[in-house]
GUDORO-625352 format. One record per residue (C-alpha): residue number from 1; residue in three letters; x, y, z. Coordinates in steps of 0.1 Angstrom, whole numbers. Each point is the difference from the previous one (the first is absolute). Layout:
<recs>
<rec pagu="NUM" lovo="Ala" c1="X" c2="Y" c3="Z"/>
...
</recs>
This chain:
<recs>
<rec pagu="1" lovo="Unk" c1="-240" c2="2646" c3="1377"/>
<rec pagu="2" lovo="Unk" c1="-16" c2="25" c3="-22"/>
<rec pagu="3" lovo="Unk" c1="-23" c2="-14" c3="-28"/>
<rec pagu="4" lovo="Unk" c1="14" c2="25" c3="-25"/>
<rec pagu="5" lovo="Unk" c1="33" c2="-18" c3="1"/>
<rec pagu="6" lovo="Unk" c1="-14" c2="-33" c3="-10"/>
<rec pagu="7" lovo="Unk" c1="0" c2="-12" c3="-36"/>
<rec pagu="8" lovo="Unk" c1="-32" c2="-20" c3="7"/>
<rec pagu="9" lovo="Unk" c1="-18" c2="31" c3="11"/>
<rec pagu="10" lovo="Unk" c1="13" c2="20" c3="-30"/>
<rec pagu="11" lovo="Unk" c1="-9" c2="-26" c3="-25"/>
<rec pagu="12" lovo="Unk" c1="-35" c2="-5" c3="15"/>
<rec pagu="13" lovo="Unk" c1="-6" c2="37" c3="-1"/>
<rec pagu="14" lovo="Unk" c1="10" c2="2" c3="-36"/>
<rec pagu="15" lovo="Unk" c1="-22" c2="-29" c3="-9"/>
<rec pagu="16" lovo="Unk" c1="-30" c2="17" c3="18"/>
<rec pagu="17" lovo="Unk" c1="6" c2="32" c3="-20"/>
<rec pagu="18" lovo="Unk" c1="-1" c2="-21" c3="-33"/>
<rec pagu="19" lovo="Unk" c1="-32" c2="-17" c3="11"/>
<rec pagu="20" lovo="Unk" c1="-16" c2="34" c3="8"/>
<rec pagu="21" lovo="Unk" c1="11" c2="14" c3="-34"/>
<rec pagu="22" lovo="Unk" c1="-13" c2="-29" c3="-20"/>
<rec pagu="23" lovo="Unk" c1="-34" c2="1" c3="18"/>
<rec pagu="24" lovo="Unk" c1="-4" c2="38" c3="2"/>
<rec pagu="25" lovo="Unk" c1="-27" c2="1" c3="-27"/>
<rec pagu="26" lovo="Unk" c1="-15" c2="-34" c3="6"/>
<rec pagu="27" lovo="Unk" c1="-38" c2="2" c3="4"/>
<rec pagu="28" lovo="Unk" c1="-3" c2="-34" c3="18"/>
<rec pagu="29" lovo="Unk" c1="2" c2="16" c3="34"/>
<rec pagu="30" lovo="Unk" c1="-3" c2="-33" c3="19"/>
<rec pagu="31" lovo="Unk" c1="30" c2="-16" c3="-17"/>
<rec pagu="32" lovo="Unk" c1="19" c2="33" c3="0"/>
<rec pagu="33" lovo="Unk" c1="-5" c2="5" c3="37"/>
<rec pagu="34" lovo="Unk" c1="10" c2="-35" c3="9"/>
<rec pagu="35" lovo="Unk" c1="32" c2="-2" c3="-21"/>
<rec pagu="36" lovo="Unk" c1="12" c2="35" c3="10"/>
<rec pagu="37" lovo="Unk" c1="-7" c2="-7" c3="37"/>
<rec pagu="38" lovo="Unk" c1="19" c2="-33" c3="0"/>
<rec pagu="39" lovo="Unk" c1="30" c2="17" c3="-18"/>
<rec pagu="40" lovo="Unk" c1="0" c2="29" c3="25"/>
<rec pagu="41" lovo="Unk" c1="-2" c2="-24" c3="29"/>
<rec pagu="42" lovo="Unk" c1="33" c2="-17" c3="-7"/>
<rec pagu="43" lovo="Unk" c1="23" c2="30" c3="6"/>
<rec pagu="44" lovo="Unk" c1="-24" c2="15" c3="26"/>
<rec pagu="45" lovo="Unk" c1="2" c2="-31" c3="22"/>
<rec pagu="46" lovo="Unk" c1="37" c2="-3" c3="-3"/>
<rec pagu="47" lovo="Unk" c1="3" c2="36" c3="12"/>
<rec pagu="48" lovo="Unk" c1="-25" c2="-4" c3="28"/>
<rec pagu="49" lovo="Unk" c1="16" c2="-33" c3="12"/>
<rec pagu="50" lovo="Unk" c1="35" c2="15" c3="1"/>
<rec pagu="51" lovo="Unk" c1="-13" c2="27" c3="23"/>
<rec pagu="52" lovo="Unk" c1="-13" c2="-25" c3="26"/>
<rec pagu="53" lovo="Unk" c1="20" c2="-6" c3="32"/>
<rec pagu="54" lovo="Unk" c1="-2" c2="-38" c3="2"/>
<rec pagu="55" lovo="Unk" c1="14" c2="-24" c3="-25"/>
<rec pagu="56" lovo="Unk" c1="-32" c2="-20" c3="3"/>
<rec pagu="57" lovo="Unk" c1="-20" c2="30" c3="-13"/>
<rec pagu="58" lovo="Unk" c1="26" c2="6" c3="-27"/>
<rec pagu="59" lovo="Unk" c1="-4" c2="-35" c3="-13"/>
<rec pagu="60" lovo="Unk" c1="-38" c2="3" c3="1"/>
<rec pagu="61" lovo="Unk" c1="1" c2="30" c3="-23"/>
<rec pagu="62" lovo="Unk" c1="25" c2="-16" c3="-23"/>
<rec pagu="63" lovo="Unk" c1="-24" c2="-30" c3="-3"/>
<rec pagu="64" lovo="Unk" c1="-28" c2="24" c3="-8"/>
<rec pagu="65" lovo="Unk" c1="21" c2="15" c3="-27"/>
<rec pagu="66" lovo="Unk" c1="7" c2="-35" c3="-14"/>
<rec pagu="67" lovo="Unk" c1="-38" c2="-7" c3="0"/>
<rec pagu="68" lovo="Unk" c1="-6" c2="32" c3="-20"/>
<rec pagu="69" lovo="Unk" c1="28" c2="-10" c3="-23"/>
<rec pagu="70" lovo="Unk" c1="-17" c2="-34" c3="-7"/>
<rec pagu="71" lovo="Unk" c1="-34" c2="18" c3="-4"/>
<rec pagu="72" lovo="Unk" c1="16" c2="23" c3="-26"/>
<rec pagu="73" lovo="Unk" c1="15" c2="-29" c3="-19"/>
<rec pagu="74" lovo="Unk" c1="-35" c2="-15" c3="-2"/>
<rec pagu="75" lovo="Unk" c1="-16" c2="32" c3="-11"/>
<rec pagu="76" lovo="Unk" c1="27" c2="5" c3="-26"/>
<rec pagu="77" lovo="Unk" c1="-7" c2="-34" c3="-15"/>
<rec pagu="78" lovo="Unk" c1="-37" c2="7" c3="-1"/>
<rec pagu="79" lovo="Unk" c1="6" c2="35" c3="-15"/>
<rec pagu="80" lovo="Unk" c1="20" c2="-16" c3="-28"/>
<rec pagu="81" lovo="Unk" c1="-27" c2="-25" c3="-7"/>
<rec pagu="82" lovo="Unk" c1="-28" c2="26" c3="-1"/>
<rec pagu="83" lovo="Unk" c1="20" c2="24" c3="-22"/>
<rec pagu="84" lovo="Unk" c1="6" c2="27" c3="26"/>
<rec pagu="85" lovo="Unk" c1="38" c2="-5" c3="1"/>
<rec pagu="86" lovo="Unk" c1="22" c2="-6" c3="-30"/>
<rec pagu="87" lovo="Unk" c1="15" c2="-34" c3="2"/>
<rec pagu="88" lovo="Unk" c1="36" c2="12" c3="-2"/>
<rec pagu="89" lovo="Unk" c1="-5" c2="26" c3="28"/>
<rec pagu="90" lovo="Unk" c1="-19" c2="-25" c3="22"/>
<rec pagu="91" lovo="Unk" c1="26" c2="-27" c3="-3"/>
<rec pagu="92" lovo="Unk" c1="27" c2="27" c3="9"/>
<rec pagu="93" lovo="Unk" c1="-20" c2="9" c3="31"/>
<rec pagu="94" lovo="Unk" c1="-3" c2="-37" c3="10"/>
<rec pagu="95" lovo="Unk" c1="38" c2="-4" c3="-4"/>
<rec pagu="96" lovo="Unk" c1="5" c2="30" c3="22"/>
<rec pagu="97" lovo="Unk" c1="-25" c2="-12" c3="25"/>
<rec pagu="98" lovo="Unk" c1="17" c2="-34" c3="3"/>
<rec pagu="99" lovo="Unk" c1="33" c2="19" c3="6"/>
<rec pagu="100" lovo="Unk" c1="-17" c2="22" c3="26"/>
<rec pagu="101" lovo="Unk" c1="-14" c2="-31" c3="17"/>
<rec pagu="102" lovo="Unk" c1="34" c2="-15" c3="3"/>
<rec pagu="103" lovo="Unk" c1="14" c2="33" c3="14"/>
<rec pagu="104" lovo="Unk" c1="-28" c2="0" c3="26"/>
<rec pagu="105" lovo="Unk" c1="9" c2="-35" c3="11"/>
<rec pagu="106" lovo="Unk" c1="36" c2="12" c3="4"/>
<rec pagu="107" lovo="Unk" c1="-11" c2="31" c3="20"/>
<rec pagu="108" lovo="Unk" c1="-22" c2="-22" c3="23"/>
<rec pagu="109" lovo="Unk" c1="31" c2="-21" c3="8"/>
<rec pagu="110" lovo="Unk" c1="15" c2="31" c3="16"/>
<rec pagu="111" lovo="Unk" c1="-27" c2="0" c3="27"/>
<rec pagu="112" lovo="Unk" c1="-7" c2="-37" c3="8"/>
</recs>
């Protein structure tokens, strides 16, 4: 299965682009690096996992993507609280991340 065909991959890519755009001019390089890396990791791990031969490896990378998803939820909440992310935008990201998490659970079921 090609990752480009999956809605979960497409949606996680779009969210990563949004995160990068919001933080493009952020001077807090530690926070910027962490939040952009976790956003990038979701789609990247989906793609890498789907290229693996064994179902066990596919599941492992889907789980890594889920971990990055949870990390991004946490960073989004923190970003809202410290004023780096507008509340409305952040809450929209969190809703999308919760949807992506459910989609990753569904994807995982294809390989267990």
